[in-house]
C-alpha positions in Angstrom: -15.6 -51.6 46.9 -17.1 -53.4 44.0 -19.6 -56.3 44.3 -18.8 -58.1 41.4 -20.0 -61.4 41.6 -16.5 -62.8 40.4 -15.0 -61.2 43.2 -17.6 -62.0 46.0 -17.3 -65.5 47.5 -20.4 -67.1 48.3 -22.6 -64.7 46.4 -24.6 -66.7 43.5 -23.9 -65.3 40.1 -25.6 -65.0 36.8 -23.8 -67.7 34.8 -21.0 -66.0 32.6 -22.3 -62.5 33.1 -20.2 -61.6 36.3 -23.5 -60.2 37.9 -25.1 -61.6 41.1 -28.6 -62.4 40.8 -29.3 -59.4 43.1 -27.6 -57.1 40.8 -29.2 -58.6 37.7 -32.7 -58.3 39.3 -32.1 -54.6 40.2 -31.2 -53.8 36.5 -34.1 -55.8 35.3 -36.4 -53.8 37.7 -35.0 -50.3 36.8 -35.2 -51.2 33.2 -39.0 -52.0 33.8 -39.6 -48.8 35.6 -37.5 -46.8 32.7 -39.5 -48.9 30.0 -42.9 -48.1 31.5 -42.0 -44.4 32.0 -41.1 -44.2 28.1 -44.3 -46.0 27.2 -46.3 -43.6 29.2 -44.4 -40.5 27.7 -45.2 -41.9 24.2 -49.0 -42.3 25.1 -49.2 -38.8 26.6 -46.7 -36.7 24.7 -47.4 -38.6 21.4 -50.6 -36.4 20.5 -48.9 -33.4 21.0 -46.9 -33.8 17.8 -43.6 -34.2 19.8 -42.6 -37.2 17.6 -42.6 -35.2 14.3 -40.9 -32.3 12.8 -38.8 -29.9 15.0 -40.3 -31.4 18.1 -38.7 -34.9 17.3 -35.2 -33.1 16.7 -35.5 -31.8 19.9 -36.7 -34.9 21.5 -33.9 -37.0 19.8 -31.2 -34.4 21.0 -32.5 -34.7 24.7 -32.4 -38.3 24.6 -28.5 -38.4 24.6 -28.1 -36.5 28.2 -31.1 -38.3 29.6 -29.6 -41.6 28.4 -26.3 -40.5 30.2 -28.2 -40.2 33.4 -29.8 -43.3 33.2 -26.9 -45.4 32.3 -24.9 -43.5 35.2 -27.6 -44.5 37.7 -27.8 -48.1 36.4 -24.0 -48.5 37.1 -24.4 -46.8 40.5 -27.2 -49.0 41.4 -25.4 -52.2 40.9 -22.0 -50.8 42.2 -19.9 -51.9 39.3 -17.0 -50.1 37.9 -17.2 -48.2 34.6 -15.4 -51.1 32.7 -18.5 -53.2 33.3 -20.9 -50.6 31.6 -21.8 -53.0 28.6 -22.8 -55.7 30.9 -25.0 -53.4 32.6 -26.6 -51.8 29.5 -27.0 -55.3 28.0 -29.2 -56.5 30.8 -31.1 -53.1 30.8 -31.8 -52.9 27.0 -32.6 -56.4 26.6 -35.3 -56.1 29.4 -36.7 -53.0 27.7 -36.8 -54.6 24.1 -38.5 -57.6 25.3 -41.0 -55.5 27.2 -41.6 -53.3 24.2 -42.0 -56.3 21.9 -44.7 -57.9 24.3 -46.5 -54.7 24.7 -46.5 -53.6 21.4 -47.9 -56.7 19.9 -50.2 -57.8 22.7 -51.1 -54.4 24.4 -50.7 -51.7 21.8 -53.4 -49.6 23.5 -50.6 -49.0 26.2 -49.0 -46.7 23.9 -52.2 -44.8 23.0 -55.1 -45.3 20.6 -53.2 -43.9 17.5 -51.1 -46.8 15.8 -48.7 -43.7 13.9 -48.0 -42.5 17.3 -47.0 -45.9 18.7 -44.9 -46.3 15.5 -43.2 -43.0 16.0 -42.7 -44.0 19.7 -41.3 -47.1 18.7 -38.5 -45.5 16.5 -37.7 -43.2 19.4 -37.2 -46.1 21.7 -35.0 -47.8 19.1 -32.9 -44.5 19.2 -32.6 -44.5 22.8 -31.7 -48.3 23.2 -28.9 -47.6 20.4 -27.7 -44.3 22.2 -27.8 -46.1 25.7 -25.4 -49.0 23.8 -23.3 -46.6 22.2 -22.8 -44.7 25.3 -22.0 -48.0 27.2 -19.5 -49.1 24.6 -17.7 -45.5 24.9 -17.8 -45.8 28.6 -16.2 -49.2 28.7 -13.4 -47.9 26.2 -12.7 -44.9 28.2 -12.5 -46.8 31.6 -10.2 -49.4 30.0 -7.8 -46.7 28.9 -8.1 -45.0 32.2 -10.0 -41.9 31.2 
C-alpha cells in the first residue's frame, strides 16, 4: 500500500512533489533530528581529533552505511516506494542544508568553540549530504530497473 499523494484522493499534496503535507512534514522532522544529532556529534567528537587524519578516513567510511540506514528509515517513514527515493532525499537534504546554513552563520557556537572543528564538521556534513543524494539516485535507478 502506498500513500503517494497522487494516488490518494482527498489528501492535500505538496504541489509538484507527489508528497502529502504529512509526508513532507515527517521528512522535515526526521531531517531536523538527524541534522541536530550531527551538529552535536561535531560539537562533542570534534575535539577528539576525529575529523583529521585516520579518524577522518574511518568517519567518512562509516558515514556510508549510516547514511544507507537513514535513507531507508526516511523512505519507510513516509511509506513510499523505492522509486521515489530522490524525492524523499531532496526534502531531507534541503532541510538539513538550510538548517546548517542558518546555524553556522547565526549560531556557530552550536558546533563548539573551535571554528576549525566547525569547518571540518561542515566538510563532513557536505560529504554526508552528497552520499545521501548519490545513494538516493542509485536506489531510484535500481528500483526503476526492478532490482
